[in-house]
N, C-alpha and C positions, 0 to 999 in steps of 0.2 A: 359818470365814472368811466375810467379807461377800460376798453376791452383788451384781451390778451392775445389778439392775432399778432403774428410776426410783424406785419406791417405797422401796427400801432405801437408795438414795443420799440421798433426801429424809429418811428416818428418821434417818440419821446427821447430815445437814447442817442440818436445821431447828432442832434444839436449839442447834447451834452458832451459827446465824444469830440466833435469838432471844436467845441469850446475848450475842452481839456487839451486838445492838440494845440490850439492857439495859445493857451496858457503855457504849455510845454515849450512853445516857440520863445516865450519870454525867457525861460531858463536857458534854452539853447542859444538864443541871441546873445545873452550876457556871456555865456561860456565862449561862443565863437569870437566875439569882439575882444574879450579880455584875454582869451588864449592867444590872440595876435597882438596884445598890448604888452603884457609881461607875465611870467609864470607866477610871481608873488600875488598879483591881482587876481589871477585865475584861481589859484588855490584858496585865497582869502574869500573870494566871492562864493566859492563852493561851500566852504565850512560855515561862513556867516549866513549864507543863504539857507543852509539846513537849520540853523538856529532860528531864523525868521520863520521858516515854514513850520517849525515845531510850535512856536507860539501862535502862529496863524491857525494851525490845526486845532489847537486848544480853543481858539475863538470860534472856529467853524463847527466845533462840537455842539454848541448851542444852536447854530443854524440847522444842523441835522436834527436836533431835537424839535425845533420849530417845524421843520418839514414833516416829520413823522406825525406830530400833533395835528397839523393842518390837513394832511392827507387823510388821517383817521376821521376828522370832522367832516370832510367832504364825503367819505364813504358812509358816514352816519347821517348825512344831509343836515348837519347842524351848522349852517353857513353863518348864523348870527354870532358865532363864537370866534370866527376867524380874525376879525378886526382886532379883538382884544389880544389874541395870541400874537398877531403881527406887531402891535404897539408894544406889548410887553417884551417881545424879542429885541426890538431896537434899543430899548432902554437897558435891558440886560446886557446886550452886546457892548453898549457904551461903557458901562461900569467895568466889564471884563477887559475891554481894550485899554482903559485907563490903567488898570492894574498891570497888564502885560507890558504896556509902554514903560511904566516906571521900572519894571523888572529889567527890561533891556537897557534902559538908560543908566540905572544906578547900581544894579547888582551884577549884570553880565560882564562888565569890563574887568572887575576883580577876579571873577571866575576864569575868564580867558587868560589873564596873566598867570594865574596859578597853575592851570592845566596845560598850557601850550609850552612845548619844548622850544619853539622858535619865536622869540619875542617880536620880531618884525612881522611875522604872520599874525600874532595876537593884535598888534597895533592896527594892522590893516583891517582885520575883522571888526574891531571896535569902531573904526572910522566908517565902514560900510553900514553897520547897524545903527549908528547915530542918526543917519539920514533915513534908512529903510524903515525904521520903527514907526515913523509918522504915518505910514500907509495903513496901520492898524485902525486909524480913525475913519479911513475910507472903507476899510473892510467891514466895519461894524454895520454900515448901511447896506453895502453890497450883499453881504451874507443874509441879512434879514429879508431883502427883496427876493434874492435867489431862492431862499427856502420856500417862500410863497409860490413862486413860479414853478419850482420843481414839484411841489405837492399838487398843484393844479394841472400839471402836465404841459404848461406853456413854456417849453424849454428853448424855443427858437430865439426868444428875446435875450436869453443869457448868452447865446451864440453871438449876437450882434454886439453885446457889451464886451465880450471877450475879443472880438475883432478890433474894436476900438482900442482896447487895452494893448493888445499885441502890436498892432500897426504903429501906434504912437510910441511904444517902447522901442521898436526897431529904429524909428527915426531919431528919437531922443538919445538912444545909445550911440548912434553914429555921430550925432552932434556933440554930445557931452564927454564921451570917453576920449576921443581923439582931438577934440577942439576944432571941429569943422564949422565953417561959416563964421558968424560973429561970436561964437562961444569959445571960452577958454578950454584948454585941455585939462580935464578933471580926472581921467583914469577911473579908478575903482569908485571914487565918490560920485563921479558922473553916472556910473551904472546904477548906483543906489538911488540917486535923484530921479533918473529916468524911470526906474521901476515905480517909484512913489507917485510921480506925476501921472504916469500911465494908469495906475490903479484909480487915481482920482477922477480921470476922464471917464473910465468905465462906470464908476459910481454915478457920475452926473447923468450919464445916459439913462441908467436905470431909474433914477429919481424922476427925470422928465417923463419917461415912458409910463411909470406907474401913476403919475399925477394926472395923465390925460387918457389912460387906458380904459376900455370898457370893463376890464376885469375889476376895476375899482368899484363900479356900480353893481356888477354881477355878484360879487362876494361881499358887498356892503363894507368895503375894506376900511373906509375912514368914518363911516357912520358909527361904528363901535370901537374906533381906535382909542386905546387908552392903556395905561398900566394897570393891570388887573392882578391882584394878589393870588387869586386862585390859579390863573394862567401862569403866573411866575412860579408857583410851587410845582405845577405840572411840567413846566419847561426845565426847571432845575432837576426834577426827578428823572426825566427822560434824557435831557441834554448833558448833564454833568458827567455821567459815566462815559459818554462819547467824547466829551471834552478831555477827560483824563486818558482815554484810550489813545487819542491822537497825540496828546502831549508825550506820554511815556514811550509810544512807538517811535516818534521822531527824535525824542531826547536820547533814546537808546542808540539810534543810528548816529546821532551827534557824538555820543561817547565812542562808538565804533570808529568814527573818522578821527577823533582825537587820539585814540590809541594808535591808529595807523600813522598819524602825523608824528607820533613819538618814535616810530620805527625809522622814518626818513622822509624827506621831501619827494623823492622819486616815487615811493609807494603811495604817498598822498596824491600826487598828480595822476598817477595811474587810476587810483580809486575815484578821483573826481571825474575822470573821463567816463567811467562806467556809470557813476551817479547821474551825469548829465544825460546820457543816452537812456537811462532807466525811465526818464519822463515820457519817452515815446511809448513805452509799454503801459504806462499808467493811463494813457488816453482812453482805450476801451474799458479798462478796469474801472476807472473813476466814473465814466459815463454810465456803464451798466450797474455799478454799485448804487448810484443815486436813483436809477430807474427801479432797481430791486426794492429799495426802501419805500418808494412811492407806491408801487404795485402791492406789495405785501401789506402795507398799512391800510390802503384803500379796501382791499378784499377782505381783510380781517374785520374792518369796520362795517362792511356790508354783510358779514356772516357767511360769505361764500368760501368755505375752507377747502372744498373740493378742487378749486382752481389753483391752489397754491403750488402743488407739485408740478403741474403743467407749466406754470409761470417760471418756476425755478429751472426746469430742464430747457425751456426755450431761451432763457437769458444765458444759461451756461453755454449752450451751443453757439449763440451769437457772440458771446465774449471770446471764446476760443477762436472762432473764425476771424473776427476782427483783430484779435491779437496777432494771428499769423499774417494777416494783410499788412499790418502796421509795423510789426516787430520781427519779421522774418529775416531782415538783414543781420540781426544779431547771430543768426545761425550760419547764413550763407556768405555774408561779406562784412564781418564785424569791424575790420580795420578801416573800411571805407566810412562806416558810421562814425568811428572814433575821430577820423580826420576832419569831420564836420566841425567838431568842437575844439580839437587840438591838432594843428597842422604839424607839430613837431614829431618827426619820425622816431625820435628816441623812445617815445611812450607808446606808439601805436601797436606794435606787435604784442607786447605783454598785455596791454589793455584789451586788444581784440581777442586774445586767447581766453582771458577771464570772462569777457562778455559772452562768448560762445558757451563757456562752461556753465554760467549761471542762468542762461536764457531759459532752460527748461523749468527752473524754479518759478519764473514769471508765469508760465502757462499753468503750473500747479496753483499759483496764487489766484489767477483769473478764474479758474474753475471753482475753487473752494470758497472764494470770497462771496459768492452768491449765497452760500449757506450762512456765512457770518453776517451778511447784510439782511438775510431773512430774520435772524434773531433781532437785529436792530429794528427792522421794520415792524416787528411784532410788538415792540415797546419794551422788550426784555433787555434793555441796554446795560443793566447791572451785570447780566450774565456775560455779555460780550466784553465788558470791562474785566471781569475775572479771567476770561479766556486770554485777553490781551496781556494781563499781568503774568499769567503762567508762561505764555509764549516768550515774553520779554525776559523773564528771569532765566529761562533755559537758553535763550539767545545770548544774553550777557555772559553766562557761565561758559558757554562754548567759545564765544569770542575771546574771553580772557584766557582760556586754556590755549587756543590756537595762536594768539598773539604774544601773551606774556609768559606762559609756561613752556609750551612746546616750540615757540618762536619759528613757526612754519613760514614758508614762502607766501607772498601775497596772493598767489594763485589759489592756494588751499584755504587761506583765511576766508575767502568769499564763500566757502561752503556753508557758512552760517545762514545764508539765505534759504537754503533747502530746509534746514532745521526749523527755522521760524515759520515758513509757509506751510510745511507739512503738519506741524503741531497745531497751527491755527485751524486747518481744515479738519483734522481728526477730532479735535475737541468740539468744534461746531457740529459735526455730524453726530457725535455722541449725545450732545444736548438735544438736538432736534429729534433724535430717534427715541430717547428714553424719558423725556420730560414733556409735560403738558404746557407748551409755549403759546398755543393759539388763543387761550382764554384770558390773556393779559388785558386788564382794564386800563385804558389810557384816556 
């Protein structure tokens, strides 16, 4: 079981952060190339990318559920059950990926036509998603293997996989978007194909690694590999609330950007600039979020409840420190950051002002998310789902008022970020303070 020295926490979290950074490079690379290709492709990739990430997070909810279950069994030293959880996770991910793929291919086009004010933007998004959605079948394998590696603390392997994904995406974006070398110029569709192939290469590395790794023998991973009904019920019970959390959180952001698109293309491009840079902030947040779930689940499984507060405080401190290291540019030189993804000076000043304004909300999120992920790691994922629903409802109400009723400037519209993150933190603290969350049986 993992100890909670700062060095060990960092040993687990740093590969996850670098992995998140490399994944963020995928988003930044797409934005940087398409921002230099044309504005329509840039805006379409931003909106369509949000839709893809929304369904991807729904899929990854089951991966988080698998991670929590495997980490708990490691804490309980019930290693004979891990293979069954792993096998069940892969099959469950496949069924869910099939459902989400059908949704993107057959339902999403009509929704985009209905809600988009600009039909050229809707057509471009549909074209992007028609290629990008195939990556869900790569993600189903990747997420299952990552869940096992996260739970066991072997996070450096995920870093290598992310490096393969990001580096191949940069090369393929360069070749396919602009038509360099023997490849035709494909623009937006080229970016979608590049993303999908890159995801497939990252998945292949994980399959090869897990097939020849000593971990396979250490955890009897394939000796007990099977679809197990009991494991399936556990996975659905723990993972489905996280699935819906991720889906409604990103779906709400998609609605937010749809409403901004209805204001005008200038406001949409400005907001897409901020969205692209946001992924830098998510680097330490995602890394320490996954670390929190693993630590909390392992220590509850071992019955060492006294260590939980120490773990929380140490992860919070590290999260804020690394947030400042990675995201300080949002405060001190926001326009320079914006220029990375969009070189057009028309958008840089307004985008930079908004980025500086909302940057504090990211620090609030980084600090409070440790409490939120503590609840997830304890197995009380139905509670985090309820918290998510409450926060999302409040977010949507305020976004509607700011955009549709009060018709405020785009600068003030982004105030909704503070509303969402503060509510999430306060509700998480209330639950941890007043309810018995440590005794959850998983």
